[in-house]
C-alpha positions, -999 to +999 in steps of 0.1 A: -488-741+112-517-732+089-530-753+065-527-747+029-542-761-003-522-773-035-539-764-070-533-788-099-534-776-131-549-801-156-551-781-190-569-742-186-571-720-155-587-690-154-571-673-121-596-647-118-629-671-115-643-670-084-645-710-081-622-733-093-621-748-128-633-780-138-604-786-150-587-785-114-591-816-091-595-816-059-565-813-038-556-844-013-547-837+018-519-838+023-498-840+060-504-800+064-533-801+046-566-815+054-594-824+031-619-802+028-658-805+011-658-770+004-657-758-036-624-763-054-616-724-054-618-721-017-600-738+015-607-732+051-619-698+033-586-689+016-576-692-017-541-701-033-527-690-062-491-713-074-468-688-092-446-718-106-482-731-123-489-699-138-482-685-177-448-668-176-465-631-186-485-636-160-458-653-134-435-622-141-469-594-133-473-612-099-440-624-086-439-594-069-469-602-045-454-630-026-437-611+003-428-640+018-415-661-012-430-692-009-439-696-043-475-691-031-500-661-026-522-663-006-553-635-001-531-612+029-505-611-001-534-599-026-546-576-001-515-562+008-506-557-027-538-537-032-533-514-003-499-508-016-506-503-055-535-472-038-508-467-022-485-458-050-512-440-074-521-413-046-487-413-044-482-405-085-511-377-080-492-360-054-464-357-075-487-346-107-504-322-085-467-305-066-454-302-105-487-280-115-480-263-083-441-255-093-456-244-128-479-219-114-447-206-087-419-205-116-446-179-140-454-157-108-413-151-098-411-145-138-437-119-132-422-105-101-386-105-109-398-086-143-418-064-116-383-050-096-360-046-127-387-022-141-389-003-108-347-002-106-352+012-138-375+039-128-355+052-100-321+050-119-334+075-137-331+096-100-299+085-086-269+105-079-235+092-075-213+110-049-176+102-041-180+062-036-221+057-029-249+060-050-286+078-033-317+080-042-337+112-051-339+114-011-308+111-006-308+075+007-281+055+005-291+025-018-258+010-029-218+018-024-196+022-057-158+015-044-167+022-006-144+047-001-152+094+008-127+117+001-121+143+034-097+172+042-065+152+059-070+175+088-102+167+098-097+136+111-095+149+144-130+158+141-147+130+124-166+100+144-140+072+158-145+041+131-137+068+103-095+075+109-091+032+109-110+033+071-084+059+058-058+038+031-050+063+000-034+105+006-030+128-017-002+154-010+006+185-030+044+197-031+055+234-031+062+225-069+030+212-074+043+177-078+011+153-065+025+125-040+000+098-038+007+072-009-006+042+013-012+051+054+006+029+077-010+045+108-034+074+118-031+089+156-057+118+166-036+128+193-067+152+208-094+171+187-065+196+182-040+170+166-037+149+140-001+130+131+002+100+102+029+077+087+028+061+052+041+029+042+071+053+023+086+064+058+068+098+051+050+117+081+022+141+079+010+166+111-014+190+120-022+208+153-042+236+152-022+251+184+000+261+156-007+291+136-042+283+141-038+251+123-037+270+091-014+246+075-010+211+074+031+200+074+048+170+054+080+154+055+090+127+028+112+095+041+138+116+025+141+149+047+123+172+018+097+196+042+065+220+030+035+230+045+006+233+030-032+251+034-046+222+058-082+229+044-073+218+011-054+183+015-073+150+014-075+117+020-093+085+015-117+067+041-131+033+026-163+017+033-175+045+044-205+067+030-206+103+037-232+109+056-245+139+080-222+131+104-190+136+079-206+167+069-207+178+100-168+171+110-160+191+079-176+222+092-166+220+130-127+215+111-137+244+089-153+266+119-119+255+142-098+270+117-112+298+109-132+294+074-164+291+066-185+288+031-181+311+010-207+337-005-216+315-036-226+282-009-195+262-018-179+238+008-140+250+014-131+218+000-144+225-032-128+262-034-099+245-030-099+237-065-094+275-071-060+288-070-070+320-055-089+299-026-058+271-018-038+301+001-057+312+028-039+344+044-040+348+084-030+370+101-008+376+137-032+405+147-061+423+135-072+457+151-101+475+152-094+509+147-071+530+140-069+558+169-046+564+189-049+530+211-048+509+180-018+528+164+001+522+197-008+486+194+001+478+161+035+501+166+042+474+196+032+440+174+048+455+145+083+457+168+081+424+187+100+400+174+069+370+168+046+388+154+048+400+115+012+408+097-006+431+113-041+444+100-057+478+108-096+479+103-112+518+105-142+524+096-135+558+086-116+576+061-091+588+083-067+578+107-067+589+142-106+584+156-116+608+177-081+631+174-096+646+142-080+669+125-093+687+092-079+717+073-109+734+059-102+754+026-112+788+042-086+784+069-057+784+048-028+761+066-045+767+100-052+728+115-085+723+131-094+693+159-126+686+159-123+660+189-090+665+214-069+694+209-045+687+239-016+667+243-008+664+283+032+664+294+037+651+320+033+624+338+030+600+309+050+583+279+026+594+252+048+632+249+082+618+252+079+593+227+061+616+200+091+646+211+119+616+206+107+609+173+105+637+159+069+649+155+068+676+184+095+694+173+081+728+168+058+727+199+059+742+228+044+743+263+012+762+267-011+760+301-042+738+304-059+755+336-084+780+343-064+808+350-063+836+325-103+828+326-124+863+317-156+856+338-190+873+325-221+881+339-254+880+317-287+904+325-315+902+305-336+934+298-370+919+307-392+941+283-364+936+253-352+904+264-320+920+253-291+901+270-258+926+279-231+911+300-205+928+321-170+916+328-164+909+366-138+920+383-118+892+408-132+907+438-166+895+428-154+866+412-135+854+449-167+862+465-190+838+443-159+812+443-162+814+483-200+793+477-182+764+457-159+760+488-192+757+513-200+731+486-168+712+488-176+711+523-210+702+521-200+676+498-179+659+520-202+656+541-227+644+519-206+613+510-203+599+541-242+599+545-245+584+507-214+581+488-238+570+455-250+607+443-247+628+414-234+660+413-267+675+401-286+662+426-258+672+454-260+708+438-296+711+443-298+695+482-267+724+490-292+751+471-323+740+486-303+747+521-277+774+516-284+795+486-310+824+477-294+846+461-296+841+422-263+852+409-248+826+435-267+805+418-264+808+384-223+811+391-224+776+409-246+765+374-216+778+350-190+754+375-209+725+367-212+735+334-174+734+332-172+698+349-196+684+320-170+698+291-139+684+311-153+651+321-181+650+288-212+631+314-243+651+324-244+670+358-267+647+369-250+617+358-216+623+367-201+607+399-199+630+431-179+605+449-155+595+421-150+634+403-130+657+422-134+689+397-098+693+399-098+725+377-118+742+399-087+736+428-064+762+410-046+728+390-023+736+362-015+708+337+014+716+311+002+708+274+014+711+239-021+732+219-015+701+193-041+721+163-014+748+154+007+749+121+042+743+138+024+707+148-007+699+123-032+690+147-035+656+169-048+641+139-020+647+115+003+637+140-018+601+146-020+596+108+019+605+109+033+581+133+009+553+121+019+556+082+059+556+093+047+524+113+034+508+078+067+518+059+087+507+076+069+469+087+061+461+050+036+434+069+013+463+082-013+473+068-042+493+074-077+500+056-100+528+056-135+531+052-140+495+062-163+484+091-166+459+112-196+442+119-189+404+132-160+391+151-159+355+159-136+326+176-131+297+157-107+276+174-073+293+185-086+317+160-105+347+153-124+360+124-130+392+113-161+404+090-162+441+080-175+456+053-159+476+027-180+495-006-206+473+001-192+438-002-185+413+031-145+403+036-137+378+058-096+380+074-086+350+102-061+364+127-041+347+157-054+373+182-079+404+173-081+436+195-110+460+196-107+499+204-141+512+192-159+537+218-178+531+247-204+543+226-204+517+196-202+489+217-231+501+239-248+501+205-239+466+197-226+477+164-206+448+163-215+412+172-195+390+183-199+354+182-201+340+208-219+367+225-193+385+249-199+372+285-230+388+307-211+406+331-191+424+304-223+432+282-238+447+318-207+465+328-210+484+291-240+490+295-242+509+330-204+530+320-208+566+313-200+577+278-205+614+277-208+642+247-187+671+241-189+696+210-180+725+199-189+757+176-156+762+159-148+796+146-129+818+123-124+853+115-103+866+085-086+894+101-073+905+136-098+938+130-126+909+136-107+901+169-129+920+195-119+897+226-093+899+249-061+884+226-043+866+257-070+852+276-074+817+270-109+814+285-140+832+284-169+826+303-208+836+301-225+832+331-262+835+327-294+848+343-316+818+346-311+781+349-325+773+311-298+783+294-271+782+315-246+754+295-257+761+264-219+774+244-212+795+281-176+784+276-153+797+250-118+789+244-098+813+225-062+797+206-060+829+186-026+837+196-017+799+192-033+790+154-019+831+144-056+834+133-086+850+153-106+821+167-127+813+190-143+779+199-178+777+223-183+743+237-213+726+249-220+689+263-238+668+286-279+665+279-275+703+266-251+689+239-270+657+228-304+682+226-284+703+206-274+677+181-310+676+174-310+718+162-304+728+127-264+747+119-281+779+122-301+773+156-267+767+168-252+796+154-277+818+166-276+807+206-232+809+203-236+844+187-261+854+214-238+849+239-208+868+220-228+897+213-237+902+251-203+899+258-185+919+227-222+935+210-192+948+181-183+909+172-193+906+136-203+872+120-174+848+117-162+837+081-166+803+088-181+785+114-173+744+120-201+723+141-195+685+154-220+662+163-203+637+180-232+620+189-241+615+157-210+604+140-222+566+140-182+551+144-183+570+177-218+578+189-202+602+219-170+616+230-154+601+261-159+577+292-166+590+325-175+584+358-209+573+361-230+580+397-235+544+411-207+525+393-167+520+403-148+533+371-117+514+380-141+478+380-157+483+349-125+498+332-106+464+346-139+444+330-140+459+298-102+460+289-106+419+301-096+393+268-122+374+260-101+341+243-081+353+220-098+385+219-086+420+235-104+453+242-085+488+249-091+523+247-098+556+270-125+541+287-104+510+289-079+528+313-073+523+349-047+547+358-066+578+360-063+585+325-095+579+311-113+607+283-081+615+274-055+602+244-028+593+271-052+567+283-059+554+249-024+554+241-013+535+273-042+507+269-030+506+236+003+493+249-005+473+269-031+454+245+000+449+227+021+430+248-003+413+261-009+399+224+023+399+209+031+370+242+000+355+230+011+348+196+047+343+201+038+313+224+013+296+199+034+297+172+058+270+166+099+282+170+105+279+138+078+305+130+095+333+154+117+356+136 
């Protein structure tokens, strides 16, 4: 055990002195202490302090230095105490520094928070609130108010998958404008076409795109009350949702599916629902583009069908009939003039008996339409005066000339075996080069080709040698009604009467005249037809649309289709033949002006050269039928196209030149009407024909093929041999009407079928 020294206090002692005080005796050696000869303050190089011997005030201050509690403080304990004191001082210093740092950070935080509040206050000036969301001026969401947005209820079928699960509140408007607020129990999206909801009250709400094209949403309350409302205007609330581009796109997709778009002022449809005039969106069962015979027949079929009610015909012209256009000229009192079709075939079709049974043909008489009873004149030109004179050919001379045609028909058969893809013009050129030397024979054959152009509408260089038979040269006789006579009133007049009777007997069928269709768009299971009237654009929605416009209008792409028609259909439209036939219609006031044979229907002129052949060389004489002197000169094919660019005076001079060659004493007519079907923007031609290099049956089949819920009809779609005729237009209209009626019936709920 280490030795220690015992201090003995006698009077005073300064514990801080380096040596012992003189009043301190030397320690005696004890059992554990050895005597030393060193100074009184040190014993074995160690000083000891006895705590009990110290004054009380000092004892309290240094008692803590006695770590082992033996009442004696040695040098080690003093050193340890000093180290502890240094450590304490260091800790105090660190604590003071930490307090200073915390104070500085607090001051900085005050400035930062103040800056943030300033920025927020400034940004708040450019924020907007939409539904339950707050957006910055950059349209970025910065906060959510009540975490909800309102959306069109039926549009849930098109919403992102997470939206239906967040539907909470429903707002429904009854038929009496009572508003029902409901909580959602379940939402079922059966497909992109169907939504079914159930409320906590036990009500059910359903929407189906296949029922009435999604126009309405159907509500059945728990008490059995039922009604339907416009689907675009009923709304529901989704919670914890921010209105974003996906939701806006879903709304757009929904509106397009039901055939509704943004209004002309750019407002979204759901905003337009606030307007009573826009809340109930009307929809037609069928919209028919064109009020010609095809459109009229389709409208009649649809109006008579039990499953079809609302039918709309949109016609670009200011009259009904299309290419069956009748004009009552004030200069020809009581005499109808047909600018287009004039004859109605009485055999092998159902149009004539249908009209006759309905009383439209009560005063009609059968007439013959053939080349029988034709007076043929052959012109010669005075080489010095250039004057033309024409001589009536007798039957023998005509028969001799016809022998050349018989030779050509044999040549045609042989030629088709080698090359079926030829036009009549090319075949005739080959035949003439091989077999015809005499100019009179040549011009006679030219006159027959000119008749063929008028009969079939196409230019001789476009008419298919394989598909066109020139049956009128075989002595064929067709029984017809000549329509533009006072007892009937004209083909167009009959068309108008039929259409008006359809409208008067069907309150839900209507016709809009002077309305030009510009665009036809698919909208889900519906079709939107956009038309222009009086400079304003309008849209109508329909379950089915029928396009009956002429092939010329389709070729010109005057109607835009969205989506575009298939390439195959477009190629067919472009490749089919669409011809041109024009007339110069002339009336004379008195029968004393009639210098041509009254009982001869057809007057033919054979010109002396190729250039004049076909320029108004065929005349029809309806004088006895109309009861007034009248002649109609025809021009067709490329000659008709060229003549449309000429003035009326030029055309009239050409017509009268041929007439005066036959009847030098003929007076000028008192009334002259010249047609230009190629310049009529709603037709751009007369009728279709068999284009060389194509199969008309295949083309017509492709053209009439429906596209979505858009049907096509008209004479160019007839596959039964009636192309270019009113019968062909009427037949295809009936076919399309029946097909549309079946389609409409299948897509309407049973409760709506009448």
